VEXDO-351917 format. One record per residue (C-alpha): residue number from 1; x, y, z. Coordinates in pm, whole numbers, plus 50000, padded with zeros to 5 digits. Each point is the difference from the previous one (the first is absolute). Last residue first. Layout:
REM VEXDO-351917
r num:NUM; c1:X; c2:Y; c3:Z
...
***
This chain:
REM VEXDO-351917
r num:313; c1:37917; c2:75596; c3:67472
r num:312; c1:49627; c2:49920; c3:50006
r num:311; c1:50024; c2:49627; c3:50081
r num:310; c1:50304; c2:50033; c3:50224
r num:309; c1:49828; c2:49986; c3:50339
r num:308; c1:49993; c2:49619; c3:49997
r num:307; c1:50187; c2:49872; c3:49693
r num:306; c1:50211; c2:49735; c3:50175
r num:305; c1:49682; c2:49839; c3:50133
r num:304; c1:49833; c2:50019; c3:50342
r num:303; c1:49704; c2:49763; c3:50044
r num:302; c1:49991; c2:50010; c3:50380
r num:301; c1:50125; c2:49644; c3:50047
r num:300; c1:50276; c2:50070; c3:49746
r num:299; c1:50125; c2:50306; c3:50190
r num:298; c1:49986; c2:49817; c3:50333
r num:297; c1:50188; c2:49705; c3:49850
r num:296; c1:50266; c2:50231; c3:49854
r num:295; c1:50052; c2:50162; c3:50342
r num:294; c1:50043; c2:49663; c3:50171
r num:293; c1:50233; c2:49875; c3:49726
r num:292; c1:50226; c2:50302; c3:50034
r num:291; c1:50019; c2:49965; c3:50377
r num:290; c1:50122; c2:49642; c3:49966
r num:289; c1:50244; c2:50090; c3:49721
r num:288; c1:50167; c2:50256; c3:50223
r num:287; c1:50086; c2:50373; c3:50000
r num:286; c1:49721; c2:50105; c3:49767
r num:285; c1:49960; c2:50188; c3:49673
r num:284; c1:49663; c2:50016; c3:49822
r num:283; c1:49967; c2:50190; c3:49673
r num:282; c1:49701; c2:50160; c3:49827
r num:281; c1:50142; c2:50194; c3:49710
r num:280; c1:49969; c2:50311; c3:49786
r num:279; c1:50104; c2:50034; c3:49635
r num:278; c1:50089; c2:50330; c3:49834
r num:277; c1:50374; c2:49924; c3:50001
r num:276; c1:49940; c2:49695; c3:49779
r num:275; c1:50344; c2:49835; c3:50008
r num:274; c1:49889; c2:49690; c3:50193
r num:273; c1:50202; c2:49770; c3:50223
r num:272; c1:49820; c2:49694; c3:50129
r num:271; c1:49831; c2:49992; c3:50341
r num:270; c1:49942; c2:49629; c3:50066
r num:269; c1:49634; c2:49896; c3:50043
r num:268; c1:49839; c2:49962; c3:50343
r num:267; c1:49663; c2:50152; c3:49921
r num:266; c1:50084; c2:50332; c3:50168
r num:265; c1:50324; c2:50007; c3:49799
r num:264; c1:50309; c2:49844; c3:50150
r num:263; c1:50299; c2:50068; c3:50227
r num:262; c1:50154; c2:49795; c3:50281
r num:261; c1:50292; c2:50178; c3:50167
r num:260; c1:50354; c2:49860; c3:49983
r num:259; c1:50206; c2:50320; c3:50012
r num:258; c1:50062; c2:49975; c3:49624
r num:257; c1:49623; c2:49991; c3:49942
r num:256; c1:49938; c2:50304; c3:50218
r num:255; c1:50273; c2:50209; c3:49836
r num:254; c1:49869; c2:49919; c3:49652
r num:253; c1:49642; c2:50079; c3:50101
r num:252; c1:50103; c2:50340; c3:50135
r num:251; c1:50141; c2:50118; c3:49667
r num:250; c1:49727; c2:49828; c3:49795
r num:249; c1:49680; c2:50116; c3:50169
r num:248; c1:49985; c2:50376; c3:50046
r num:247; c1:50115; c2:50054; c3:49640
r num:246; c1:49711; c2:49797; c3:49861
r num:245; c1:49721; c2:50164; c3:50198
r num:244; c1:49838; c2:49832; c3:50302
r num:243; c1:49630; c2:49916; c3:49997
r num:242; c1:50024; c2:49802; c3:50327
r num:241; c1:50348; c2:49907; c3:50123
r num:240; c1:49938; c2:49818; c3:50327
r num:239; c1:50340; c2:49983; c3:50169
r num:238; c1:49990; c2:49744; c3:50277
r num:237; c1:50238; c2:49940; c3:50294
r num:236; c1:50131; c2:50354; c3:50061
r num:235; c1:50323; c2:50126; c3:50158
r num:234; c1:50185; c2:49681; c3:49905
r num:233; c1:50246; c2:50137; c3:49744
r num:232; c1:49841; c2:49839; c3:49695
r num:231; c1:49647; c2:50077; c3:50119
r num:230; c1:50081; c2:50371; c3:50032
r num:229; c1:50177; c2:49980; c3:49665
r num:228; c1:49680; c2:49892; c3:49824
r num:227; c1:49813; c2:50292; c3:50155
r num:226; c1:50289; c2:50238; c3:49917
r num:225; c1:49931; c2:49954; c3:49629
r num:224; c1:49647; c2:50139; c3:50028
r num:223; c1:49794; c2:49986; c3:50314
r num:222; c1:49883; c2:50182; c3:50310
r num:221; c1:49705; c2:49949; c3:50237
r num:220; c1:50183; c2:49791; c3:50264
r num:219; c1:49754; c2:49743; c3:50135
r num:218; c1:50036; c2:49812; c3:50332
r num:217; c1:49902; c2:49670; c3:50166
r num:216; c1:49802; c2:49851; c3:49714
r num:215; c1:49668; c2:49815; c3:49973
r num:214; c1:49787; c2:50311; c3:49936
r num:213; c1:50213; c2:50082; c3:49695
r num:212; c1:49917; c2:49681; c3:49814
r num:211; c1:49617; c2:50000; c3:49997
r num:210; c1:50012; c2:50381; c3:49976
r num:209; c1:50165; c2:49966; c3:49659
r num:208; c1:49741; c2:50163; c3:49774
r num:207; c1:49892; c2:50273; c3:50244
r num:206; c1:50345; c2:50096; c3:50127
r num:205; c1:50148; c2:50009; c3:49650
r num:204; c1:49706; c2:50183; c3:49841
r num:203; c1:50009; c2:50274; c3:50267
r num:202; c1:50372; c2:50067; c3:50030
r num:201; c1:50112; c2:49972; c3:49638
r num:200; c1:49781; c2:50270; c3:49846
r num:199; c1:50042; c2:50191; c3:50331
r num:198; c1:50381; c2:50030; c3:49964
r num:197; c1:50197; c2:49866; c3:50296
r num:196; c1:49897; c2:49633; c3:49977
r num:195; c1:50302; c2:49813; c3:49860
r num:194; c1:50043; c2:49658; c3:50157
r num:193; c1:50226; c2:49870; c3:50277
r num:192; c1:49914; c2:49703; c3:50222
r num:191; c1:50136; c2:49909; c3:50344
r num:190; c1:49919; c2:49639; c3:50081
r num:189; c1:49946; c2:49833; c3:50336
r num:188; c1:49629; c2:49922; c3:49950
r num:187; c1:50075; c2:49891; c3:49644
r num:186; c1:50227; c2:49723; c3:50124
r num:185; c1:50324; c2:49886; c3:49831
r num:184; c1:50257; c2:50264; c3:50098
r num:183; c1:50360; c2:49895; c3:49919
r num:182; c1:50125; c2:50351; c3:49926
r num:181; c1:50173; c2:50103; c3:49677
r num:180; c1:50376; c2:49996; c3:49930
r num:179; c1:50254; c2:50278; c3:49955
r num:178; c1:50375; c2:49985; c3:49943
r num:177; c1:50184; c2:50277; c3:50180
r num:176; c1:50179; c2:50314; c3:49892
r num:175; c1:50095; c2:50255; c3:50265
r num:174; c1:50122; c2:50237; c3:49726
r num:173; c1:49905; c2:49998; c3:49633
r num:172; c1:50189; c2:50218; c3:49750
r num:171; c1:49797; c2:50179; c3:49731
r num:170; c1:50200; c2:50322; c3:50012
r num:169; c1:49729; c2:50185; c3:50191
r num:168; c1:50003; c2:49742; c3:50279
r num:167; c1:49771; c2:49701; c3:50033
r num:166; c1:49933; c2:49838; c3:50338
r num:165; c1:49952; c2:49625; c3:49997
r num:164; c1:49762; c2:49719; c3:49909
r num:163; c1:50067; c2:49697; c3:49779
r num:162; c1:49834; c2:49752; c3:49766
r num:161; c1:50186; c2:49713; c3:49832
r num:160; c1:50043; c2:49821; c3:49666
r num:159; c1:49962; c2:50224; c3:49694
r num:158; c1:50095; c2:50308; c3:50200
r num:157; c1:49768; c2:50148; c3:50257
r num:156; c1:49916; c2:50324; c3:50174
r num:155; c1:49847; c2:50145; c3:50312
r num:154; c1:50134; c2:50343; c3:50083
r num:153; c1:49984; c2:50213; c3:50314
r num:152; c1:50077; c2:50360; c3:49901
r num:151; c1:49778; c2:50120; c3:50290
r num:150; c1:49786; c2:50254; c3:49814
r num:149; c1:50044; c2:49868; c3:49646
r num:148; c1:49906; c2:49644; c3:50097
r num:147; c1:50175; c2:49817; c3:49717
r num:146; c1:49878; c2:49705; c3:49788
r num:145; c1:50259; c2:49839; c3:49770
r num:144; c1:49965; c2:49712; c3:49755
r num:143; c1:50257; c2:49785; c3:49820
r num:142; c1:50041; c2:49759; c3:49709
r num:141; c1:49632; c2:49911; c3:50010
r num:140; c1:49890; c2:49733; c3:49751
r num:139; c1:49798; c2:50029; c3:49679
r num:138; c1:49815; c2:49675; c3:49926
r num:137; c1:49671; c2:50173; c3:49917
r num:136; c1:50173; c2:50227; c3:49749
r num:135; c1:50065; c2:49722; c3:49751
r num:134; c1:50251; c2:50177; c3:49778
r num:133; c1:50222; c2:50049; c3:50305
r num:132; c1:50048; c2:50334; c3:50179
r num:131; c1:50171; c2:49934; c3:50334
r num:130; c1:49864; c2:50198; c3:50292
r num:129; c1:50135; c2:50307; c3:50180
r num:128; c1:49796; c2:50131; c3:50289
r num:127; c1:49940; c2:50344; c3:50147
r num:126; c1:49841; c2:50152; c3:50306
r num:125; c1:50018; c2:50342; c3:50162
r num:124; c1:49817; c2:50035; c3:50325
r num:123; c1:49827; c2:50254; c3:50224
r num:122; c1:49769; c2:49814; c3:50241
r num:121; c1:50001; c2:50272; c3:50266
r num:120; c1:50129; c2:50356; c3:50018
r num:119; c1:49666; c2:50186; c3:49974
r num:118; c1:50091; c2:50317; c3:49812
r num:117; c1:49653; c2:50031; c3:49839
r num:116; c1:50148; c2:49945; c3:49652
r num:115; c1:50219; c2:49725; c3:50142
r num:114; c1:49695; c2:49809; c3:50123
r num:113; c1:49844; c2:50038; c3:49655
r num:112; c1:50321; c2:49888; c3:49829
r num:111; c1:50052; c2:49680; c3:50200
r num:110; c1:50189; c2:49791; c3:49745
r num:109; c1:50268; c2:50202; c3:49823
r num:108; c1:50183; c2:49854; c3:49699
r num:107; c1:49773; c2:49696; c3:49959
r num:106; c1:50217; c2:49818; c3:49752
r num:105; c1:50023; c2:49686; c3:49789
r num:104; c1:50306; c2:49978; c3:49771
r num:103; c1:49953; c2:49717; c3:49751
r num:102; c1:50330; c2:49874; c3:49863
r num:101; c1:50198; c2:49934; c3:49684
r num:100; c1:50358; c2:49881; c3:50068
r num:99; c1:50341; c2:50164; c3:50028
r num:98; c1:50012; c2:50095; c3:50366
r num:97; c1:50291; c2:49770; c3:50094
r num:96; c1:50190; c2:50111; c3:49689
r num:95; c1:49968; c2:50368; c3:50091
r num:94; c1:49764; c2:50174; c3:49761
r num:93; c1:50084; c2:50169; c3:49669
r num:92; c1:49891; c2:50363; c3:49997
r num:91; c1:49691; c2:50214; c3:49950
r num:90; c1:49732; c2:49734; c3:50058
r num:89; c1:49645; c2:50092; c3:49891
r num:88; c1:49760; c2:49894; c3:50274
r num:87; c1:49664; c2:49869; c3:49881
r num:86; c1:49722; c2:50140; c3:50219
r num:85; c1:49685; c2:49836; c3:50138
r num:84; c1:49819; c2:50214; c3:50259
r num:83; c1:50201; c2:50316; c3:50061
r num:82; c1:49872; c2:50077; c3:50351
r num:81; c1:49956; c2:49660; c3:50162
r num:80; c1:50269; c2:49824; c3:49802
r num:79; c1:50050; c2:49713; c3:49759
r num:78; c1:50335; c2:50082; c3:49840
r num:77; c1:50113; c2:49791; c3:49704
r num:76; c1:50375; c2:49978; c3:50027
r num:75; c1:50305; c2:49943; c3:49781
r num:74; c1:50252; c2:50159; c3:50236
r num:73; c1:50264; c2:50236; c3:49863
r num:72; c1:50082; c2:50126; c3:50349
r num:71; c1:49911; c2:50356; c3:49899
r num:70; c1:49657; c2:49884; c3:49886
r num:69; c1:49926; c2:49801; c3:50315
r num:68; c1:50139; c2:50276; c3:50222
r num:67; c1:49795; c2:50268; c3:49824
r num:66; c1:49675; c2:49803; c3:50028
r num:65; c1:50059; c2:49945; c3:50373
r num:64; c1:50071; c2:50372; c3:50045
r num:63; c1:49680; c2:50091; c3:49816
r num:62; c1:49808; c2:49768; c3:50236
r num:61; c1:50149; c2:50169; c3:50306
r num:60; c1:49930; c2:50350; c3:49866
r num:59; c1:49649; c2:49907; c3:49887
r num:58; c1:49882; c2:49861; c3:50332
r num:57; c1:50159; c2:50288; c3:50199
r num:56; c1:49832; c2:50255; c3:49772
r num:55; c1:49659; c2:49849; c3:50069
r num:54; c1:49797; c2:49816; c3:49737
r num:53; c1:49624; c2:50026; c3:50048
r num:52; c1:49732; c2:49773; c3:49850
r num:51; c1:49953; c2:49729; c3:50262
r num:50; c1:49720; c2:49751; c3:49924
r num:49; c1:50048; c2:50034; c3:49624
r num:48; c1:50356; c2:49873; c3:50040
r num:47; c1:50034; c2:49919; c3:49628
r num:46; c1:49661; c2:50025; c3:49830
r num:45; c1:49727; c2:49739; c3:50046
r num:44; c1:49761; c2:50230; c3:50182
r num:43; c1:50051; c2:50364; c3:49901
r num:42; c1:50196; c2:50203; c3:50253
r num:41; c1:50222; c2:50149; c3:49731
r num:40; c1:50345; c2:50105; c3:50114
r num:39; c1:50128; c2:50303; c3:50189
r num:38; c1:50366; c2:50102; c3:49994
r num:37; c1:50231; c2:50219; c3:50211
r num:36; c1:49813; c2:50001; c3:50332
r num:35; c1:50230; c2:50161; c3:50259
r num:34; c1:50066; c2:49770; c3:50297
r num:33; c1:50376; c2:49994; c3:49944
r num:32; c1:50026; c2:50380; c3:50022
r num:31; c1:49814; c2:50027; c3:50332
r num:30; c1:50167; c2:49687; c3:50136
r num:29; c1:50341; c2:50152; c3:49937
r num:28; c1:50222; c2:49779; c3:49788
r num:27; c1:50336; c2:49902; c3:50157
r num:26; c1:49880; c2:49697; c3:50197
r num:25; c1:49767; c2:49879; c3:49726
r num:24; c1:50268; c2:50008; c3:49731
r num:23; c1:50254; c2:49838; c3:50233
r num:22; c1:49778; c2:49696; c3:50050
r num:21; c1:49928; c2:49984; c3:49627
r num:20; c1:50376; c2:49998; c3:49937
r num:19; c1:50030; c2:49696; c3:50225
r num:18; c1:49741; c2:49830; c3:49779
r num:17; c1:50235; c2:50061; c3:49703
r num:16; c1:50289; c2:49827; c3:50176
r num:15; c1:49790; c2:49718; c3:50141
r num:14; c1:49871; c2:49913; c3:49653
r num:13; c1:50349; c2:50000; c3:49843
r num:12; c1:50146; c2:49784; c3:50278
r num:11; c1:49712; c2:49756; c3:49964
r num:10; c1:50043; c2:49989; c3:49622
r num:9; c1:50370; c2:49921; c3:50037
r num:8; c1:49936; c2:49717; c3:50245
r num:7; c1:49708; c2:49867; c3:49796
r num:6; c1:50224; c2:49929; c3:49700
r num:5; c1:50178; c2:49723; c3:50189
r num:4; c1:49673; c2:49842; c3:50122
r num:3; c1:49830; c2:50041; c3:49661
r num:2; c1:50287; c2:49811; c3:49839
r num:1; c1:50249; c2:50159; c3:49760
***
């Protein structure tokens, strides 16, 4: 079975379980969902050392994803925000179309701190399913799904195309349309998105990249998987993924690439798949090749390497 044929079944599976995440948020009271159920070490170098709390809503959605993979008999290695790296133990034989080893990348609930304060903005669930070859670098996305949990607007892709629509609780997509990025080529016209909400991101990011940010028209201080999708659907022209964790990169990256965005590291290298859930990335995603080259030139002229900001992580 080809990747294209197999991708249809994987896309349906991913949308179905993401639809469940939508219903989980809608039926869980914010007070209950915001309860801290686990606290991890904040030691540098440990998994998610920059954000040590797991909320109930995070864990419930992730546990549901684990359950669906196991119940579906899927041979998966999960790379997730809460669980880290986890081998799923299948309980049954899978459907024929889902009978292959995969990586399941997940950020079950992106926006936890905003949720904890009951600020209904930037709440997402994101997941991606990649092939699992012996040479991990050549892994390819079979599907990826990023859902705004407040509006139920979903950006997703199969192995060929990226789409936007409205996701219901059963995983069905209404108002579906194919998405494409803008044709912006000038920095002075560009809207850029980069994560700056937490002070450890805000101050270093604005200080290090002032030479770029002062040339732009507008900056949206958010990031994660939705940053890539915002370029894919034309809301934003540049996603500047500085110091982004593994599970914030690969779901959105897949959607952006299938929409036709240009994606590279800060030095212009391709972003290859990696199964190190502890790793963080510097990734540039733009709507056009012309804009991409202008940002890369500014980064190079100012001595910015792929490792900037990651030296102590």
